[in-house]
Phi, psi and omega in degrees: 000142175285142177290132176221007184222137176233135182233129183249140163287174181243295187297124178083349180250306178262328185236133178282064188258348182301319176298327180287321174298318180297317178299313182298316179297317181297318181295316180289318182293339179304324180295341181250011180059037176254128176232112181268139172282164178300321179296317179297316181297313181298328181294342184246012176292147182094346177280155171292157184301319181294326177288322177300311180295315181299318180302310186279332173295320178293317181299317182265009175057050176262143180306120185292346179293344179267358185301311184298319179298314180296319179302310182294324178296318179296312181298313180299320181292319179297315179301320178295318180293321180296320180300325184262332188228002183296132180240125175284134183289152192299329184276357186295307179304319181298310188291327178288320176295323180303310184280327179297319181291343179256016175061031174285145168285139188234131179222170176236136178224118188217159174281344183284160181290162181301328180299323178288320177304310182298321180296315181292320177302320180290312182297317184273357180056052183260004187308319184287341183270322192279125179254345179198149174227154178216131177246140178270004187308315185255010177283159178298318179232141174261187175304138018276004173296140186279357192303320182296325177288321178295322178296319180294317178299320179296319178297329180272359182059044181239145171287144175307329181288350177261002189256138172244128182247147174244127184222161174238347183250157179293317178298322178293319177299316178299321179297314181296315180292324178294334177278001181069033178254155171288147183222127172254128179251142174234082188290160169305134182308328180297330184254359192297336183270000183290140185291340184296339179290351178297342179287344178282162177283336180199139176238130182231159177271345181201151174298333181295341183274352181281136181213187184300321180298317178298316181297319179296319179295316181293329177286338172040000000 
C-alpha cells in the first residue's frame, strides 16, 4: 500500500519538552528522595507518566500509594513549564508543510495527556494540519504497545500499512513497528549512535533532513 498518512509523536520530536519533563520529575521526586541519573531518565522516555512514576517508585522502594499524587504533580508542573518555556523544534513547520502539501492525512499519537496535545497544537499553530489525535493516557497499555498508534490510524480512517510514523524514543519506535507502520526516528543526539535504531525504517538527525527521496524509498 502507498503511504497516505503520517502520525507524529510529540515530546522530544515536535517539542523540546524532554528537559522540562526531566526537570519536573526531578522536582517532584525530591520529596521522595529519588535522584535519577541521565541514563536512568533516558531509559524510561516514551513511557506514560504513571508508568514512569511506577517504575522508579518500585526501583527505589517507595510506597506505591503515593504514585497517583506524584504523577499528577509532574503533569501539572510540565504543563506550566511548557506554557512559559516550551520550544517548538526547528523542523516542525517544514515537516508539516511537507506532508500537508502532498495531501497526507496527519495525526498525533503520544503517551502524554490530551491537555498537553491541545497545548502543543496551540503553541505550534498546528490546527490546520491535524485531523486526529490519540493519547495513551487512559489506555490499558502505553507505548511500546501499539494501541495508541492503531487508535490514531482508525480515527484517520487509514490502514496501518498506509501510515508513516515519526518518533524520537525507542519505546515509541517499537509501538509504531508493532502497529505494522513505517517508522522514521529522530533520536536524542546522545543516543543517536546506538545500534537499536536499526529497527526503524529510517533514522535522521533532524526533521529538516527528511525529503522527497526518503518518502519515495519508504513507499518502495
